C-alpha positions as CSV (number, residue, x, y, z in Angstrom):
1,M,120.0,102.6,86.2
2,K,121.2,103.4,89.7
3,M,121.3,107.2,90.4
4,S,124.2,108.6,92.5
5,C,123.7,110.8,95.5
6,N,126.1,112.3,98.1
7,K,126.6,110.7,101.4
8,N,124.0,112.8,103.2
9,E,121.3,111.9,100.8
10,K,121.8,107.9,100.9
11,L,118.8,105.9,102.0
12,N,119.0,102.2,102.2
13,R,116.0,99.8,101.3
14,R,114.6,99.7,104.9
15,E,114.7,103.4,105.3
16,A,113.2,104.0,101.7
17,M,110.3,101.4,102.6
18,K,109.7,103.1,105.9
19,L,109.4,106.4,104.3
20,L,106.8,104.9,101.9
21,G,104.7,103.9,104.9
22,I,105.1,100.2,104.3
23,G,108.2,99.5,106.2
24,G,108.9,97.3,109.4
25,T,106.2,95.1,110.6
26,S,103.5,96.3,108.3
27,L,105.6,95.6,105.3
28,F,105.5,91.8,106.2
29,L,102.0,91.7,107.8
30,G,100.1,93.6,105.1
31,A,98.8,96.0,107.8
32,G,99.8,99.2,106.1
33,S,97.9,102.4,106.5
34,T,95.5,103.7,103.9
35,A,95.4,107.4,103.1
36,S,91.8,107.1,101.9
37,A,89.8,105.0,104.4
38,D,88.4,106.2,107.7
39,T,89.8,103.0,109.4
40,K,92.8,100.8,109.3
41,L,92.7,97.5,107.2
42,S,90.7,95.0,109.3
43,A,91.3,91.4,110.1
44,P,89.5,88.7,108.0
45,S,85.8,89.2,108.9
46,S,83.5,86.7,107.5
47,K,83.3,82.8,107.8
48,K,80.1,82.5,105.9
49,E,79.8,80.3,102.9
50,A,79.1,82.4,99.7
51,N,79.6,82.2,95.9
52,I,81.9,85.2,95.1
53,L,82.5,86.0,91.4
54,I,85.3,88.3,90.2
55,A,85.3,89.7,86.7
56,G,88.8,90.5,85.4
57,A,92.5,89.5,86.3
58,G,94.0,92.8,86.0
59,T,95.3,94.7,89.0
60,G,92.0,95.2,90.7
61,G,90.9,91.6,89.9
62,M,94.0,89.9,91.3
63,L,94.2,92.1,94.4
64,T,90.6,91.4,95.2
65,V,91.1,87.7,94.7
66,A,94.0,87.7,97.1
67,R,92.3,89.8,99.8
68,L,88.9,88.1,99.8
69,R,90.5,84.6,99.8
70,R,91.9,85.6,103.2
71,A,89.0,87.7,104.4
72,A,86.3,85.1,103.4
73,P,88.0,81.6,104.0
74,N,84.8,79.7,103.6
75,A,83.6,81.3,100.4
76,K,83.7,79.8,97.0
77,I,85.8,82.4,94.7
78,T,85.7,82.1,91.1
79,L,87.9,84.5,88.8
80,I,86.7,84.9,85.2
81,S,89.5,86.0,82.8
82,P,91.2,84.6,79.7
83,N,94.6,86.1,80.3
84,S,97.3,83.6,81.3
85,V,99.9,86.4,81.7
86,H,99.6,89.3,84.1
87,L,101.2,92.7,83.1
88,Y,102.6,95.3,85.5
89,Q,101.3,98.1,83.2
90,S,103.1,100.9,85.1
91,G,106.5,99.5,84.1
92,Q,105.9,100.1,80.3
93,V,107.3,103.5,80.6
94,Y,110.5,102.2,82.1
95,V,110.7,99.7,79.2
96,A,110.5,102.6,76.8
97,A,113.1,104.3,78.8
98,G,115.4,101.6,78.5
99,L,115.5,100.6,82.2
100,Y,113.4,97.5,82.1
101,S,113.1,94.6,79.8
102,E,109.6,93.7,78.5
103,F,109.7,90.6,80.5
104,D,110.3,92.4,83.7
105,N,106.7,93.4,83.8
106,K,105.2,89.9,83.2
107,R,104.2,87.1,85.5
108,K,102.1,84.0,84.9
109,T,98.5,84.6,86.2
110,S,98.7,81.0,87.7
111,D,101.7,81.9,89.8
112,L,99.9,85.0,91.3
113,L,96.6,83.1,92.3
114,P,96.1,81.9,95.8
115,K,95.1,78.4,96.5
116,N,91.4,77.3,96.4
117,V,90.4,79.9,93.8
118,N,88.5,78.6,90.7
119,W,90.1,80.2,87.6
120,M,87.5,80.1,84.6
121,K,89.7,81.0,81.6
122,D,86.8,82.6,79.8
123,K,85.3,86.0,78.6
124,I,82.0,87.4,80.0
125,T,79.7,88.3,77.2
126,A,76.9,89.7,79.3
127,F,75.9,90.9,82.8
128,D,72.5,90.0,84.3
129,P,72.4,91.5,87.8
130,D,68.7,90.9,88.2
131,D,69.3,87.2,87.8
132,N,72.7,87.3,89.7
133,T,74.4,85.7,86.7
134,V,76.9,86.4,83.9
135,Q,76.9,84.9,80.6
136,T,80.3,83.6,79.3
137,E,81.6,82.7,75.9
138,K,82.5,79.1,76.8
139,N,80.9,78.1,80.0
140,G,77.4,79.6,79.4
141,K,75.7,81.1,82.5
142,V,77.5,81.4,85.7
143,S,75.7,82.5,88.9
144,Y,76.9,84.3,92.0
145,D,76.0,85.6,95.5
146,Y,78.5,88.4,95.1
147,L,80.0,90.0,92.1
148,I,83.1,92.3,92.0
149,V,83.7,93.8,88.5
150,A,87.3,94.5,87.7
151,L,87.4,94.5,83.9
152,G,89.5,97.6,83.5
153,C,89.1,100.0,80.6
154,E,89.8,99.5,76.9
155,Y,91.8,101.5,74.4
156,D,90.1,102.5,71.0
157,F,92.7,104.2,68.7
158,S,89.9,104.0,66.0
159,M,87.9,106.7,67.8
160,I,90.4,109.0,65.9
161,D,89.7,109.1,62.2
162,G,92.4,107.5,59.9
163,L,94.0,105.7,62.9
164,E,93.9,102.0,64.0
165,A,96.0,100.1,66.6
166,S,97.9,98.6,63.7
167,D,99.3,102.0,62.9
168,I,101.3,102.0,66.2
169,G,105.0,101.4,65.2
170,E,104.5,102.7,61.6
171,N,105.2,106.1,60.1
172,G,106.7,107.6,63.2
173,I,103.8,106.8,65.4
174,A,104.2,105.3,69.0
175,S,102.0,104.7,72.0
176,V,103.5,103.4,75.2
177,Y,100.1,102.3,76.2
178,L,99.5,99.7,73.4
179,N,99.1,96.2,75.0
180,D,97.0,93.3,74.9
181,L,96.0,92.2,78.4
182,S,94.3,89.0,77.2
183,E,97.3,88.0,75.4
184,G,99.8,89.3,77.9
185,T,101.7,91.4,75.3
186,S,102.9,95.0,75.7
187,K,104.2,95.9,72.2
188,G,103.7,99.7,72.9
189,A,106.6,99.8,75.3
190,I,109.0,98.2,72.9
191,I,107.8,100.3,69.9
192,S,108.2,103.5,72.1
193,K,111.7,102.5,73.1
194,M,112.7,102.3,69.4
195,W,110.8,105.5,68.7
196,M,112.7,107.4,71.2
197,R,115.9,106.1,69.8
198,S,114.9,106.9,66.2
199,I,114.1,110.6,67.4
200,Q,117.6,110.8,68.9
201,R,119.3,109.5,65.7
202,S,117.3,111.8,63.5
203,A,118.1,114.8,65.7
204,G,121.8,114.2,65.2
205,K,121.3,114.9,61.5
206,K,118.4,117.4,61.2
207,K,115.6,119.3,62.8
208,V,112.8,117.2,64.0
209,K,109.1,117.9,65.2
210,V,107.5,115.6,67.7
211,L,103.8,115.8,68.6
212,F,102.2,114.5,71.8
213,A,98.4,114.1,71.7
214,D,96.1,113.2,74.6
215,P,92.3,112.2,74.2
216,D,89.2,113.7,75.5
217,T,88.2,110.8,77.4
218,P,88.9,109.6,80.9
219,I,92.4,108.0,81.0
220,K,94.2,105.5,83.3
221,G,98.1,106.1,84.0
222,E,97.4,109.8,83.5
223,G,101.0,110.7,83.8
224,A,102.4,108.3,81.1
225,S,102.2,110.9,78.3
226,L,104.1,113.6,80.2
227,D,106.5,110.9,81.2
228,M,107.4,110.1,77.8
229,L,107.8,113.7,76.8
230,F,109.9,114.5,79.7
231,L,112.2,111.4,79.3
232,C,112.5,111.6,75.7
233,N,113.6,115.3,75.9
234,D,116.1,114.3,78.8
235,L,117.4,111.5,76.5
236,L,118.2,114.0,73.7
237,K,120.2,115.8,76.2
238,G,122.5,112.8,76.2
239,N,121.1,111.4,79.7
240,G,119.5,108.1,80.3
241,P,120.9,104.6,80.6
242,K,123.9,105.5,78.3
243,K,125.5,108.9,78.0
244,G,125.1,110.2,74.5
245,Q,125.3,113.4,72.4
246,D,123.3,116.5,73.3
247,V,121.0,117.0,70.3
248,Q,118.0,118.6,72.1
249,Q,118.4,121.8,70.2
250,N,117.3,120.1,67.1
251,V,114.0,118.8,68.4
252,H,110.8,120.7,68.9
253,F,108.0,119.2,70.9
254,S,104.3,120.0,70.8
255,L,101.9,118.9,73.4
256,A,98.2,118.9,72.7
257,R,95.7,118.5,75.5
258,P,92.0,118.7,75.5
259,E,91.9,120.8,78.7
260,E,93.6,123.9,79.8
261,K,95.7,122.0,82.5
262,L,98.3,119.3,82.7
263,F,96.9,117.8,86.0
264,R,93.6,118.3,87.9
265,I,95.5,119.6,91.1
266,P,96.4,123.3,90.7
267,K,99.9,123.1,92.6
268,I,101.0,120.1,90.5
269,D,99.7,121.6,87.3
270,T,101.7,124.7,88.0
271,V,104.9,122.9,88.6
272,L,104.5,120.8,85.5
273,K,103.9,123.9,83.4
274,K,107.2,125.4,84.9
275,E,109.0,122.2,83.9
276,I,107.8,122.5,80.3
277,A,108.6,126.3,80.3
278,S,112.2,125.6,81.4
279,A,112.7,123.1,78.7
280,K,112.3,125.9,76.1
281,N,111.6,123.6,73.3
282,I,108.1,122.4,74.2
283,D,104.9,124.2,72.9
284,T,101.6,123.5,74.5
285,H,98.3,123.5,72.9
286,F,95.4,123.5,75.3
287,E,91.8,122.7,74.5
288,Y,92.9,120.9,71.4
289,I,91.0,117.7,70.8
290,L,92.5,115.2,68.3
291,T,89.9,114.2,65.7
292,A,92.0,112.7,62.8
293,V,95.4,111.7,61.7
294,D,96.7,111.4,58.2
295,T,99.5,108.8,58.8
296,K,101.1,109.1,55.3
297,K,101.2,112.9,55.2
298,K,102.0,113.0,58.9
299,V,99.3,115.5,59.8
300,A,97.2,115.6,62.9
301,T,93.8,117.5,62.8
302,F,92.3,118.9,66.0
303,F,89.1,120.7,67.1
304,H,89.9,123.9,68.7
305,K,87.4,126.4,69.9
306,G,84.9,125.8,67.2
307,K,87.3,125.2,64.2
308,S,89.7,122.7,62.8
309,E,93.4,123.2,63.1
310,E,96.2,121.0,61.7
311,I,99.6,120.2,63.1
312,T,102.4,118.6,61.2
313,Y,104.9,116.2,62.8
314,D,107.8,113.9,62.0
315,Y,107.0,111.8,65.1
316,L,103.7,111.3,67.0
317,H,102.9,109.8,70.4
318,I,99.3,108.9,70.9
319,T,97.5,108.4,74.2
320,P,94.6,106.4,73.1
321,P,90.9,107.3,73.7
322,M,89.7,105.0,76.5
323,R,86.2,103.5,77.2
324,S,84.5,100.9,79.3
325,P,84.2,97.5,77.7
326,Q,81.0,97.1,75.7
327,V,79.8,94.2,77.7
328,L,79.7,96.5,80.8
329,A,78.7,99.7,78.9
330,Q,75.5,97.8,77.6
331,S,74.6,96.5,81.0
332,K,72.5,97.7,83.9
333,L,75.6,98.3,85.9
334,A,76.6,101.1,83.8
335,V,76.1,104.8,84.2
336,K,73.5,106.3,81.8
337,D,74.3,110.1,82.1
338,V,76.3,111.5,79.1
339,K,79.6,112.6,80.9
340,M,80.5,109.1,82.2
341,Q,78.2,106.9,80.0
342,G,79.2,103.4,79.9
343,W,81.4,103.4,82.9
344,M,80.4,101.3,86.0
345,E,78.1,103.1,88.5
346,V,79.2,102.7,92.1
347,D,78.7,104.7,95.3
348,P,82.1,106.6,95.2
349,E,82.8,105.8,98.9
350,T,81.6,102.2,99.4
351,L,82.3,101.1,95.8
352,Q,79.0,99.3,96.0
353,H,76.4,99.6,93.2
354,P,73.7,101.8,94.2
355,K,70.9,99.4,93.1
356,Y,72.4,95.9,93.1
357,K,73.8,95.6,96.7
358,N,75.6,92.4,96.1
359,V,77.7,94.1,93.3
360,F,80.9,96.0,93.8
361,G,83.5,97.6,91.4
362,I,87.1,98.4,91.5
363,G,89.7,99.9,89.3
364,D,89.8,101.7,86.0
365,I,86.3,100.7,84.9
366,L,84.6,102.9,87.6
367,A,82.7,106.1,86.8
368,L,84.7,108.1,89.3
369,K,86.1,111.7,88.9
370,T,89.3,110.7,90.8
371,G,92.4,109.3,89.3
372,K,92.7,105.9,87.7
373,S,96.0,104.6,88.9
374,G,97.7,101.4,90.6
375,G,97.8,103.4,93.9
376,A,94.1,104.0,93.6
377,V,93.4,100.3,93.1
378,R,95.3,99.4,96.1
379,E,93.3,101.6,98.2
380,Q,90.0,100.5,96.7
381,G,91.1,96.9,97.4
382,I,91.1,97.6,101.1
383,V,87.6,99.0,100.9
384,I,86.4,96.2,98.7
385,Q,87.7,93.6,101.2
386,D,86.0,94.9,104.1
387,N,82.8,96.1,102.5
388,V,82.0,92.8,100.7
389,T,82.5,90.8,103.8
390,A,80.4,93.2,105.8
391,Q,77.7,92.8,103.2
392,M,77.9,89.1,103.7
393,E,77.5,89.6,107.3
394,T,74.6,92.0,106.7
395,I,76.3,94.7,108.8
396,P,76.9,98.4,107.8
397,L,79.7,98.9,105.5
398,P,82.7,100.0,107.5
399,M,85.1,101.4,104.9
400,K,85.1,104.7,102.6
401,Y,87.3,105.2,99.8
402,N,88.3,109.0,99.6
403,G,89.4,109.1,96.1
404,Y,93.2,108.5,96.7
405,S,95.3,108.2,93.8
406,V,99.0,108.8,93.1
407,V,100.9,109.7,89.8
408,P,104.7,109.5,89.8
409,F,105.6,112.3,87.2
410,K,109.1,111.4,85.7
411,T,110.4,114.9,85.1
412,R,113.8,113.5,83.8
413,Y,116.0,110.5,84.3
414,G,116.5,110.2,88.1
415,R,113.6,112.6,89.3
416,I,110.1,112.2,90.1
417,I,107.2,114.4,91.3
418,L,105.0,112.3,93.5
419,A,101.5,113.6,93.0
420,E,99.3,112.1,95.7
421,S,95.8,113.3,95.7
422,D,92.3,112.6,96.9
423,K,88.8,114.1,96.1
424,H,89.8,117.2,98.1
425,G,93.1,117.8,96.4
426,L,96.7,117.3,97.3
427,A,97.0,114.5,99.9
428,P,100.7,113.7,100.6
429,T,101.3,110.9,102.9
430,F,105.1,111.8,103.4
431,P,106.6,114.9,105.1
432,L,108.1,116.3,102.0
433,D,106.9,119.1,99.6
434,P,104.9,117.2,96.9
435,T,105.7,119.8,94.2
436,Q,109.4,119.1,94.3
437,A,111.0,116.4,91.9
438,R,113.1,114.1,94.0
439,W,115.6,111.3,93.4
440,I,114.2,109.2,96.2
441,W,110.8,108.7,94.5
442,W,112.6,107.6,91.3
443,E,114.7,105.1,93.2
444,I,111.6,103.7,95.0
445,D,109.5,103.6,91.8
446,L,112.3,102.1,89.6
447,H,113.8,99.6,92.0
448,L,111.1,98.7,94.7
449,I,107.5,99.2,93.5
450,R,107.5,96.6,90.7
451,R,108.8,94.0,93.3
452,A,106.3,95.2,95.8
453,Y,103.5,94.9,93.3
454,F,104.1,91.3,92.4
455,D,105.3,90.1,95.9
456,L,103.0,92.0,98.1
457,M,100.2,93.8,96.4
458,M,99.3,90.8,94.2
459,R,99.3,88.8,97.3
460,G,97.0,91.0,99.2
461,M,99.6,92.0,101.7
462,M,100.0,95.7,100.8
């Protein structure tokens, strides 16, 4: 959907990309600036021979493969992952919103891999960092000189009593998150698209109650739940890909969150709460932890301030509890403290494991307090490239990750609040008020970022 704007607002593609900070020469050379590192992206920096193993072919894994292939030209690089299809997961919300097809978000893994990379289509069943090896399902023990762990996180719907992944798409339940990365499927996006249209049809006939519930775990894509709520509500006003009847007055939304805030940055939290208040048909339930769902009776049970409370619904959207894969959680690479137990332990700046100096981590699997997003992974990829090659050269690690992450909150069709942050708070890289919802962020996110993701980021050029 192309949004209209007046003459004075029009930006062409070149101007938009320049505004993004990846225009001109840097767009083509991959020499973009990083908001979270102390220095610019360096040139290829090690010609040493080494055996580099990358675990996982999600965003972090593929980005790392591309960058290290160029940065360490004489290294043997092996990627271990079973998935033959790579998903652009950020696009799932746009599929649900009726703006992408499911296939827009998919590419063959083989088409994204650079030359001279050994792709082992296998699953890792154990990590042994003391022996510098991993155990695999089909190929047995695989050794390495350097290991980069990029497994991502897993969804576990069964952590909620009465709920399984198979319930998504049944009895009015949806989750835009539902996908299978190993199979390259993203059923949750299609289910959520049909779910939104079902709400719209029902609201044309009767009053409807819609519940959104978020988990008490770290989550990736932290804006997706609010995106779905805002876009669904805007669709009910008759907006979206096709103009329709305004049936918003017949729908009441409830949003249940385990914390007292919608976002960790106060200024963004405030503006998001104002967006909800202005809608007038959304109730918020803070410090509500979802514990159970009766899918037949359509009742969700929450733990709130020491007691159990129930909320009935006609339609339910679930953001699933998320955890580190068991193969990592049970290894010596995982954090042991209770709060982030099972997630990968790394130095929050260098992304190097504190004990095993030849092991690094990237992406959603990390035990970091900052956001889990594609923007975070891009920044981490720059740090990984330079720090791994520095470790190969036995010189001090030059790059520091500053916790940068970005969440494009879709407040309605055609408007996005771009929430850029680091470990210190708001960290906008553009000379615009970050608390304002803007059409330009929507245009860039919808029309440019997916292409840049596949054609640049996955090639290590951005």
